[in-house]
N, C-alpha and C positions, 0 to 999 in steps of 0.2 A: 584230760589234758587241757592245759591253758592254751587258748589259741595264740598263735604267733603273729605279732603285727607285722604287715608287710613293710619292707624298708622303703623309706621316702625316696622318691625318684626326683629327678631334676626337670620333669616336664614342665611344672609350673615356672621354674626359673627360666627355662629355654623359651617358654611362651612369652614371659614378661620381657625377656631380652629382645625377642624379635619384634615385639609390639612398638609401635612408635610412641615416643614421649611427647610429641607435639600435640596441643589441644585440638580437639575436633571442632567442626563448625558449630555443633550444638553447644559446646562449652563456651565458645567465643560469644555466641549469641546470649547465653545465659548471663555472662559476666558484664556484657556491655549494653544490654537492653535498657537498664535503668538510666545510664548516661545518655544513650540515644534518645529515650523518651523525654528527658529533661531538655535536650537541645531542640527537639522538635516543638515542644511546648513553648520554649523561649522564642523561637523563630515565628511561630504563629501568633503568639501575643505581640510581638514586635510589629508584624504585618497588620494585625487588627488595629493596634494603637495608632499606626501610621495612617491607615485609611481614615479612621475616625477624625484624627486631628487634621488631615488634609481637607476632609469634608467640612469641618467646622471653620477653617480659616481660608476658605476659598476667597480669592480676591482680596487679600490682606493689604490693608491700607490703600486700596485702590479707589480713587475718587469716583469711578464709574460703577462701583460695586455696591449693591444695597444689601449685602449680607451683613451679619452681625459684626464681622471684623473688617468690613469695608469702611470707606470714608465718603460715601456719596453725600450724606447729610451735610458734612462739613463743606463740601464743594458747593452745594446749593445755597448754603447760608452766605458763603463768600460771594457767590454769583448775585444774590440779592443786594449785595452791598457794592456791586460794580467791579469785583475782582474777577479778572479773566484767568481761568485755570487751563493750563496746557500740560498734558501728559507726555513725558518723553521716557524712552527706555535705553538710550545710549549715552555714553559719557560724552561724546562729541557734541550731541544736541544740548545737554545740560550745561557744559562749559560754554557754549556759544550764546546761551541765553542770559548768562549772568551780566547784570547791569544795574545802574542806579535805580531803575523803576521796577526791579524784579526781586521777588522772594524765591529762593531755590530751596525746595524741600527734598532732602535725600532720605528716603524711607529705610533703607537697609545698607548703611555704610560698611558693615562687615562683609558683605558680599563682593565688595570691589577688590580689584588687585592693586598691587602697589603702583603700577602704571596709571591706573584709573584715578587712584587717590591723589597722586602727584599732579595729574591734569586738572582735576577739580580745585586743588589747592591753588595752582598757578592762576586759574581763571577767576576765582572768587576773591583772592587776596587784594585788598584795596580797590575793588571794583565798585564800591558803593552799594552793592546788593546786600540783602539779608540772606544768610544760609542757616537753614534749620536742619540740624542732624538729629535723627531719631535713634536712640539707644545705641550709639557708637561704642564698640569695644576698645580694648586697650590699643590695638594696632591702628584701627581707623581713626580714633580720636586723636592719636599722637601725630598722624600725619596731616590730618585736616586742621587741627588746632594745636600746634606744638606746645603751647603752654599749659594744656589741659591733660590730666592723667585720670584714667578710670581706676577706681579703687576697689570697690566691692559691691556685690548685688545687694538690693534693698527691696522690701516688700512694697508692691504696688498698693497704695491705700489713699485715703483722703488726707491731704495735708494742708496745713495752713501756709500762706506765702513765706513768712519768716524773713522777708527783706523789704526794702523801701522802693523797689522798682515800680513805676506807674502801672505797667500791665499786669503785675502780680497783685498789687493792691486793688485794682478794679476787678479782677477775676475772682479774688478771694480763694476759698478752699477749692482744690482741684485734686484729681487723682494722678499723683506722681509717684515715682519710685524707680524700680527696675535696676539702675546702676547709679552709684554715688560717684562724685568726681572731686578732684582738687585742682587748683589753678595758681599759677604764679603771676598771672595777668593783673594789671591794674590800670584804669579802673575795671571793675567787673560786678555784675549783678549776680549774686549767689542765693537762690530761692529754693523753697520747699525741701527743707532740711530733714535728713535722716541720720541720726546718730551723729549730729554736728557736721555732717558732710551734705553739701547740696546735691539735689537730683536734677536741677535745672540751672543752666548758666547762660548769661548773655555777655558776650565779650565784644566791645566797639573795636573796629579796625583803626588802622593809623590815620586814615583820611577823615574819620569822625562822621561819615555819612552812611557807612555800612556796618554791619555787625554779624557775629555768628552766635547762634543759639544752640545749645546742647541740651537735649531732653533725654532723661534716663529711661522713659517708657512711653510707648505710643497710646496708651489707653485712652487719654483725653480726646483723641482723634477718631475712636471707633464709633460706628453708627449707634450701638446700643449703649454707649456710655456718654454720648455727647450731651444729653439732657441731665446728667447727674452733676450736682453741685456747681462749680464755675467752670466746667470743662469747656462749654461752648464759648464762653467769653475769653478764656485763655487761647483757644484755637483761633478765634477771629482776630484777636490782637496780635498774635504771633505770625499769622499768615495773611493778614489783610492790611498790613501796613504800606503796601505797594500795590499799584494796579494790576501788576502781572504776577502770577504765581506758576512757576514751573515745578510740576510734580514729578520728581524723578523716581521711577520704578526700576531699579537695576534688573538686568536681564542677562541670562547666560548666553543669549544669542548676540550680545554686543561683541564686535570684533575686538574691542579693546580689552575684553576680559580674557582673551586667549593668551595674553602675555602676562605671566605670573611673576616676571622678574627673578629675584633670588629666593623666592618661596620655595620651600620643599613640599613634599607630599603631606607631611604631618601638619604643616601650616594651613594647608587647604581644608583639613578636617574641622568641622564646627566643634566648638567647645563641648556641647553636650554629647556629641558622638565620642569624643576623646574619653570622657568619664565612662560612657557605656562600654567602650572597648577595654579600658582598664579594669572595670568590674567583671567583664566576661573573661579576661585573662586571669584574674584572681580566682574565679569560679573554676576554670580549667585546671590551675595549679592544685587547688583543693580537692578537686575530683581525682586528679592523678595520684595525690598523696593518699586519698581514701581507698583507691583501688589498688595501689602498689602493693607488691608483696612485702610483708614484713620479715626481715632477715634477722633472726635472733640466734642464740647459742644452739648448738646441735643437741638434740635429745636422743638418747640411745633407745631403740625399740627392738623388741624381739621380732625376728623375721617370721612371716606367716607360713613359710615352708622351709624345709631344711636345705641349705645350699652348701655344696661341697666347697672346701677351702680353694681347690684348684679353679673352680668356676668364679668364685669371688675375686681371686687373684687376676684371672684372665680378664674379667669385667672391668676391674680397676685399671688394668694395664691399657685396655682399649680406650678408656676415658682419657688417661694420661696422653696417649698417643694422638687422640682426636683433638685434644687441647694443645698439643705440642709442648707439654709440661715435662720436658726431659730433666729439668733441674729438681722438681719435686720427685720424680721417679728415681732419680739417682740419690737423692737424699734419703728416701725411704729405703733403698737397698743398703746403702752405707750405714744408716742408723741401726737397722736390724743386725747387720754383721758385727758392728761394734758391741751391741748389747749381748750377743751370744759369745763373743770372743773374750770379752774383759774378764769374766770369772775364771776362764781357762788359764789365763796367765797371771792370775793373782791381783787384778785391778778391781777395786771396789766398783759397784754399780753406780755410785755418785760420780766417779771419774771416768766412766766408760766413754764419754763424749768429749774429753779433754785431750787434745793432741799431745801435749807435753807428758801425759802419764801413759796413754795407751800405745803410742807409736813405739817408743823405746822398748817397752816390754814385749811387744810383738816381735820387733826386729831381733831382740836377744833370743827369743824362743825359736824363730825360724832361721836366723842366721842372715836375713836379708838386710839391705841398707835401710837405716831408720827413715831417711827422706823419702824413699820410694814407698815405704808403707804408709807414711803419713800422707803422701800425695794420694795414694790408693783410697785411704779411708776418709780424707778431709779435703781432698783437692777440689778444683772447679768443676762445674756441671759439664757434661759432654756437650759437644757442639752438633752432633747428629745422632741418628738412630744407630748407626754402625758403632760409634764410639760408646753409646750406651750399653749395647750388647756385649762389647768388649769389656766394659766395666764390670758387668754382671759376671762374666766368665772369670775375670781376675779376682773378684771377691770370692767367688766359689772356690777358686784354687787355693786362695790364702786360707779359707775356713777348713778345707780338706787337710792342709798341712798340719793344722793345729788340733783339729777334732779327729780322733781316731775313729776309723770306720768299724762297723760291727764285725767285719771279717778280721780286723787286727786285734779286737778284744778277745776273740775266741782263740787266737794263735798262742801256743805255749811260749813263755819267755825263756 
């Protein structure tokens, strides 16, 4: 005898139905560990770079610092020539020191708030002092020197004077660059050119006794750069023209720095960090697209186990109910009913879902009103579950009126 294969049971289907479809913790970890590892590496690399750079530039442009990026060598050379250097860290002290016998050096103009910039502008304008701005960006340069505009970055390298200003001719080649500028002021000394744009400007004020100097880079003031080319000569001429030098190192502890005026949070973020945040946002979007589920056309597959039609129907009904998709459930019931009834009343399959063809034929066969049949088969979606159940009962009643039951088939005519 050929052994009889036992019938397939619904144990597998029941187990699959009862099992949760939510991903497990292990699956979540497997999917996200690559992205988490990349984020950790990025954070660690950023911390390491920040620590290294902060160590290298300790005492940046500080005349008391002997580090590579300090300016103690410049201060000592100036002291040998009788220039008295005073370090200040508040806007109030810097503004109060401005005068005909003073050179005011502002090391980091971009750190200053709008209020601080306005205070310094009012104190230095027509004061007869020399004001030296080191690498001011678009916002700070426009407020301290309204006729000057920062254009674009430039490489810091050895450049020739490129102008007839006495201080530039005596200094000769020097290390300038950083930022290039344009100006509508006249007269003006525009020196150390990069792509036809100056990286150092000197603008006399209206009194004729004072002036403002804008330098695109601070490299000629660093300790380890001072002995290169004409850097020392340029620094001495720009900072040693008056007996008093006020060296302003902006500080976050300055009470005036607390008032940011109309600046928003984004305005307070340094330009370099803005680019970093933009790159990080792009990386997050690309990672999301890479890890996102690709939705394509449905692909029919054979079920791994035999599933009864009643179970499949019940499962789909539960999904519809969970999603609140009464419209899709009602359309599925109506479409199936129309497909089965159309050939019974002589309507071609191509017109089974056309109200103008199917509704009159069914009405003529059952004796019901054509509009009620049309509403039943093509009407709006039910508004609640009770209406959906009522629709299913009405469709079943209509189908029983047209489709003869097996008992009717066996009854003699």
